[in-house]
N, C-alpha and C positions, 0 to 999 in steps of 0.2 A: 255645903254649898247647895243652893236651890237649883231646881231643874233649869230655870231661866238663866241663872248665872253660869251653870255648866255649859249650856248651849251657847251662850255668848263667848265663853272662854274657848269652846271648841271652834267657833266661827273665826275667832281671832287667830287661833293656832292654824286653822286651814289656810287663811289668807297668808300667814307668815310662811307656811310650807310652800304654797304656790309661788310666792315671791322668791323664796330660796331656790326652788326648782327652776324658775325662769332665769335666774342669774347663773345657774349651773349648766345651762345649755350651750355654752360656748363650743364645746366639743360635740360634734354630731356624728352619728353613724349612718346607717342606711336610711335613705329617703328623708333626710333632715331631722331624724329623731335624735334625742340625746344619746350619747355613746352607751350609757348604762342600759338603754332600752333597745339598742340596735338589734339584738338577737331575739327580741320578743315579737310576738304577733306574726305578721305575714312573712317576714324574712325567715324566721325559724321554721314555720310550717312549710314554706317553699323548699327549704333545705331538707327537711325531714321527708317530704314527698318526692324529692329529687326532680323538681320542675326544671324543664329545659328553658333556655332563654326565650324561646317563642311562647311557651306556656306562661312564663312570668310576664311577658309583654301583653299577652291576652288577658291575664288577670288584672293587670294595671288598667288596661283599656276598659274592661268590664266594670272595675271599681269607679273609674272616672265617669263612665256613662251612668252608672247607678247614682252617683253623687249628684249629677246634674238632674236626673229624673226625679230624685227624691226631694230636692229642695222645695218644690211647691207642695208636696205631700206633707213635709215636716211643718211648713207654714200653716197648712190646713189644720194639722194637729195642735199647733200652738193656739190658733184661733178657737178651736173647739174646747181646749182646756181652759182658756180664758173665759169663754162663754159659760162653762160649767162652774168655774170658780165664782164668777159674778152672780150666777143664779143661786148658788149655795150661800154666798155671803150677803145676799140682799137683806134689807131690814126685815122683810117678811117673805121668806123663800116660798115660791109657789111650787108645790110638789110636781105638778105637771111639767113645768118648765125645767125643773131639776131632772126629772125622769127623761124628758126628751133630750136634754143635753148629755145625760149619761149614756143613753142609747146611741146617740150620734157619735160620741167618743168611742164607744165599744165597736161600732161599725168601722170606724177609722182604724182602730187597732187590728181588726180582722183584715182590713185592706193591706195594712203594712205587713202583717204576718204573711199574707199571700204573696206580696211582692218580694219579701225576704226569701221565701221558699223558691220562688221563680229564679231569683238571682243566684241562690245556692245551686240550683240545678244547672244554670249556665256555667258556673264555675266548675262544677263536677263534670260537665260534658267535655271540658278541655283535658281531663285526666285519662290516662290509659288504665286498663283493668288493675294492674299492680298498684298504681297510685291510688285508685279508688279503695282498694283493700287496706292500704296503709292509712287512708283517711278514716275509714270505719274503725280501725284499731285505735287511731288517735282519739276519735270521738268517744269510743268506749272507755279508754283510759282516763279521759278528762271528765266523762260523765255528762257531756253535752255536745251540741253541734259546733261547727266551726264558728268561733267568736261567740260572744255572749248573746248576740242578736239572733241566733238561729234556734230553731226548734222550740219556740215558745218561751225561751228564758227571758226575753225582754232585755232592755238596756238597764244598766244600773241595778240588776238583780230584781226587777219588778215582778216577774212571774217565774214560777218554777214549772218545768215540763212535767207531765204526768210520769209516774214511775214506769220504767221499762221492766217487763217481767224478767226476773232473774238478775236484775241489776240493783245494787244497793246505792241509795243516794244519801249523802251526808246530812 
């Protein structure tokens, strides 16, 4: 099978998988997630850390606030990626335009990383010292920060964090 044929088959399989998953969401667990995902992510971490009801409410409020604040930032990122894509795919790409678009996108990535770290600090500020230690242990066991979006890992595995001394990365 050619590479193009393989990618086409993979795309069809992905669409079929998404359709099957969408039809299987009749049973839901915490926060409207499918039952098989109910113990993943935030709920499992909250249980592990032993968050109080007040801390859970604080985390929910912080997440909602962040979601609202990040909408325009994400739109800006989409626009910057589109601008770079158009510059690269032009009939005769101008190196200066491509370079400027690349630098603008990298500056945006730095902005998002800074906002992500500030958000993480807000979440961590709601924890007591014991919970903070548990969080550090959790992160060490997982090999990265809370969620894939923290500590430079990027979303969808885009970037890997620099190796931590004494820690083995797969």
